[in-house]
C-alpha positions in Angstrom: 225.9 14.1 10.0 228.2 17.0 10.6 230.9 18.5 8.5 234.5 18.7 9.5 234.1 22.5 9.8 231.4 21.8 12.5 233.6 19.1 14.2 236.5 21.6 14.2 234.4 24.3 15.9 233.3 21.8 18.6 236.7 20.8 19.3 238.0 24.4 19.4 235.3 25.2 22.0 236.3 22.2 24.2 238.7 22.5 27.2 239.1 19.0 28.6 238.9 16.2 26.0 238.8 12.4 26.4 239.7 10.6 23.2 239.4 6.9 22.6 239.1 4.2 20.0 237.7 0.6 19.8 238.4 -2.8 21.5 241.3 -4.7 20.0 242.9 -1.4 18.8 244.7 -1.4 15.5 247.1 1.2 13.8 244.3 3.4 12.5 242.5 3.4 15.8 245.6 4.2 17.9 247.3 6.4 15.3 244.2 8.5 15.0 243.7 9.0 18.8 247.4 9.8 19.3 247.5 12.3 16.4 244.4 14.2 17.4 245.4 14.2 21.0 248.8 15.8 20.3 247.1 18.4 18.0 244.5 19.4 20.7 247.4 19.7 23.2 249.1 22.0 20.8 245.9 24.1 21.1 246.0 24.2 24.8 243.4 21.5 25.5 243.8 19.1 28.5 243.7 15.7 26.8 243.3 12.1 28.1 244.0 9.3 25.6 242.3 6.1 26.4 241.9 2.6 24.9 239.6 -0.2 26.0 242.4 -2.6 25.5 246.2 -2.2 25.9 248.4 -1.0 23.0 249.7 -4.1 21.1 253.5 -4.6 21.3 254.0 -4.1 17.6 252.6 -0.6 18.0 254.5 0.6 21.0 256.8 2.7 18.8 253.9 5.1 18.1 254.6 8.6 19.5 252.4 8.9 22.5 251.8 5.1 23.0 252.8 5.5 26.6 250.0 7.9 27.2 247.1 5.5 26.6 245.2 4.2 29.6 243.0 1.1 29.5 240.6 1.8 32.3 241.2 5.3 33.5 239.2 8.3 34.7 239.8 11.2 32.5 241.9 14.1 33.8 239.9 16.8 35.2 236.4 15.7 34.3 236.2 16.0 30.6 233.7 18.3 28.8 234.1 16.5 25.5 234.3 12.8 24.6 235.7 12.1 21.2 235.3 8.5 19.7 237.6 7.7 16.8 237.5 4.8 14.2 234.6 3.2 16.0 231.3 2.3 14.4 229.4 0.8 17.3 229.2 1.8 21.0 229.5 -1.8 22.0 233.0 -1.6 20.7 234.0 1.0 23.3 234.2 -1.6 26.0 234.3 -0.1 29.5 234.7 3.4 28.1 231.2 3.3 26.8 230.2 4.7 30.2 231.2 8.1 29.1 228.4 8.1 26.5 226.0 8.3 29.5 227.6 11.4 31.0 226.6 15.0 30.4 229.4 15.6 27.8 229.7 16.8 24.3 230.1 13.7 22.3 231.8 13.4 18.9 232.3 10.4 16.5 234.8 10.5 13.6 234.8 7.3 11.6 235.0 5.6 8.1 233.3 2.3 8.7 230.4 1.2 6.4 228.3 -0.1 9.3 228.3 3.2 11.3 224.8 4.4 11.8 226.0 7.7 13.2 223.5 7.7 16.0 225.4 7.2 19.3 227.1 10.6 19.6 225.8 14.2 19.4 228.2 15.1 16.6 229.4 12.7 13.9 231.4 12.9 10.9 231.4 9.7 8.8 233.2 9.3 5.5 233.1 5.6 4.3 235.1 6.6 1.1 238.1 7.5 3.3 240.8 4.8 3.3 241.2 5.3 7.1 240.2 7.5 9.9 243.7 8.9 9.8 242.9 10.2 6.4 239.9 12.1 7.7 242.0 13.5 10.6 244.6 15.0 8.1 241.7 17.0 6.5 240.5 18.1 10.0 243.9 19.1 11.2 244.1 21.4 8.0 240.7 22.9 8.9 241.8 23.5 12.5 244.9 25.3 11.4 247.1 23.1 13.6 250.7 22.2 13.0 251.4 18.9 11.2 254.6 18.1 13.1 256.7 14.9 12.8 255.1 13.0 15.6 251.6 13.8 14.4 252.6 12.9 10.9 254.0 9.4 12.0 250.8 8.6 13.9 248.7 9.5 10.8 250.9 7.5 8.5 250.7 4.4 10.7 246.8 4.9 10.7 246.7 5.0 6.9 249.4 2.5 6.0 247.9 -0.2 8.2 244.2 0.3 7.3 245.0 0.3 3.5 247.0 -3.0 3.8 250.2 -1.1 2.8 248.2 0.8 0.1 246.8 -2.4 -1.4 243.1 -2.0 -0.6 240.5 -0.6 -3.1 239.9 2.5 -0.9 243.4 3.7 -1.5 242.9 6.7 -3.7 244.9 9.4 -5.3 243.9 11.6 -2.4 245.2 9.0 0.0 248.6 8.9 -1.6 248.8 12.7 -1.8 248.1 12.8 1.9 250.8 10.2 2.6 253.3 12.3 0.5 252.5 15.3 2.8 253.1 13.2 5.8 256.5 12.1 4.5 257.3 15.7 3.7 256.6 16.4 7.3 259.3 14.0 8.4 257.8 10.5 8.4 260.6 7.8 7.9 258.4 5.6 5.9 260.8 2.8 5.3 261.7 2.6 9.0 258.0 2.7 10.1 257.1 0.0 7.5 259.9 -2.2 8.8 258.7 -1.8 12.4 255.2 -2.8 11.4 255.8 -5.6 8.9 259.3 -6.9 9.5 259.8 -6.9 13.3 257.5 -9.7 14.5 257.9 -11.2 17.9 259.0 -14.8 18.0 255.6 -15.7 19.6 253.8 -14.4 16.5 255.8 -16.7 14.3 255.2 -19.6 16.6 251.5 -19.0 16.7 251.4 -18.6 13.0 253.1 -22.0 12.5 250.9 -23.8 14.9 247.8 -22.2 13.4 248.8 -23.2 9.9 248.8 -26.8 11.0 245.1 -26.3 11.6 244.5 -24.7 8.2 241.2 -25.6 6.5 240.2 -24.8 2.9 236.8 -25.4 1.3 236.4 -27.9 -1.5 236.4 -25.3 -4.1 239.5 -23.5 -2.6 237.7 -20.2 -2.2 237.5 -20.1 1.6 240.3 -20.7 4.0 239.9 -20.6 7.8 241.9 -21.2 11.0 240.8 -21.6 14.7 243.1 -20.2 17.3 241.9 -21.2 20.8 243.3 -20.4 24.3 245.1 -23.7 24.4 247.1 -22.8 21.3 248.0 -19.4 22.6 248.9 -20.8 26.0 251.3 -23.2 24.5 253.5 -20.3 23.6 252.4 -18.0 26.5 251.2 -15.8 23.7 248.3 -13.2 23.7 245.6 -12.1 21.2 248.1 -9.6 19.7 250.3 -12.4 18.5 247.6 -13.3 16.0 248.0 -10.0 14.2 248.4 -10.5 10.5 247.5 -14.2 10.5 244.2 -13.8 8.6 245.9 -11.6 6.0 248.5 -14.5 5.5 245.5 -16.9 4.7 244.3 -14.5 2.1 247.5 -14.9 0.2 246.8 -18.6 -0.7 246.3 -18.9 -4.4 242.6 -19.2 -5.3 241.3 -18.2 -1.9 238.8 -15.3 -2.0 237.7 -15.2 1.7 240.0 -15.8 4.7 238.6 -16.2 8.2 240.3 -16.3 11.6 238.4 -17.6 14.6 240.1 -16.2 17.8 238.8 -17.5 21.0 239.0 -14.4 23.3 237.1 -16.1 26.3 235.5 -19.4 26.8 232.7 -19.7 24.3 233.4 -16.2 22.8 235.1 -15.6 19.5 236.5 -12.7 17.5 235.9 -13.5 13.8 238.0 -11.7 11.4 237.2 -11.7 7.7 239.4 -10.7 4.7 238.6 -10.9 1.0 240.9 -10.6 -2.0 238.8 -9.3 -5.0 235.1 -9.4 -5.1 233.3 -10.8 -1.9 232.1 -7.8 0.3 233.0 -9.2 3.7 231.3 -6.2 5.3 228.0 -7.6 4.3 229.1 -11.0 5.5 230.0 -9.7 9.0 226.9 -7.5 9.1 224.7 -10.5 8.9 226.3 -11.7 12.2 226.1 -8.3 14.0 229.5 -7.0 12.9 230.8 -5.0 10.1 233.8 -3.1 8.8 235.0 -2.7 5.3 234.4 -4.5 1.9 237.8 -6.3 2.1 238.3 -6.4 5.9 235.6 -6.9 8.5 234.8 -8.7 11.7 232.3 -9.7 14.4 232.1 -11.2 17.9 230.2 -14.4 18.3 229.4 -16.6 21.2 228.5 -20.3 21.5 230.0 -23.8 20.9 233.1 -23.6 18.8 232.1 -26.2 16.3 228.7 -24.6 15.8 230.1 -21.2 15.4 232.8 -22.2 13.0 230.4 -24.3 11.0 227.7 -21.6 10.6 230.2 -18.9 9.7 232.0 -21.1 7.1 228.8 -22.2 5.5 227.7 -18.6 5.0 231.2 -17.6 3.6 231.2 -20.6 1.2 227.7 -19.7 0.1 228.8 -16.1 -0.5 231.8 -17.3 -2.3 229.6 -19.4 -4.7 230.1 -22.8 -3.4 227.6 -25.2 -1.7 228.9 -27.6 0.9 228.0 -31.3 0.3 
C-alpha cells in the first residue's frame, strides 16, 4: 500500500487523468470523483470524470455532476486512471477496460474488503469514514485550494457515507474535517435538505408499495423487502428511486439487520444490508461475494428470486442469533 504522499507525487506527475467510481454511484463515490477532478484541473491537468452508471437525480445538484460520462472515451488518451471509493474491479462496470491499458493506475478507498491488488498504486484507509475524508487529507498534501465547490463535493461524500454522522466510523477527525468544509463555504443546512428532504414523488410511491411487502423475522431482528421490476414499472420508477429504503427498514424498533433485494435485471439482484448496533454486515456480505462496511454493505446475486431471498435471509437470521423453524 502507498502513502498519500506517494499518491500525491503520482498525481502531480500525471497530465491526462481519467477518474471514476463504482457502479450504482452514491454520494461518496460521486463527491470524491468530482472533488478530485476539480482539484486536478486547478493544477493544470486534463481531466475526464466518468461513472459506470448515470448520476442519480437526487445528486444532480453536485458541482460538476454534468461532467460525468457513463460510457465515454477519456479525453486525449489518459496517462493515469484513478479509481475512487471502489474495492473491487468488478464494480467498475464497462470502465474496467482501462485497467488493461498501459496506464498508471491508482486506487483510493476505505472499504474493508479492498484487497489493494488491482491497481499499481493504492491507498486504503478502512478507518476513514468516507473516501471523501481521505481526499481532504490528500488535497492538503497536494497544496491545492479547498474552494467552495470542492468543499461541497467532499461534504456530500462524508455526510452520506456516515449516515448524517450516525455511523461508528464518524470520528473527531471526521467532524473537524467537516468544520473545515463549512468554513470553506459549504451551506450544510441547504445540502442536507437537498439530500434528505427533497425526494421525488416516485421514491415515496416505491417506498409505500415496498412497505406493503415488508417481512420481519419471528424474533423481530431481521427485516427485508423485495423490489422487483414490476413494482418499479408500476410507477415508471428506476433503481435510484429505492435510495434510502433499506435505511428506513433499519429504523423499525427491534430490527438489527435490514435487507433490500432490488431486482436489477431478470434473475439478478442487488442486495443491500444495513445493521443498527452489533451485526457486522460486511462479513455477511463478504460470504456472498460482496462487502463494504460494518453497518452498510452489499452484494450482487443471481438466481431464482425465492431461492436468493431465502438463502440470504436464513444467513442474516443466523447471524442475528435466531434459527428459523
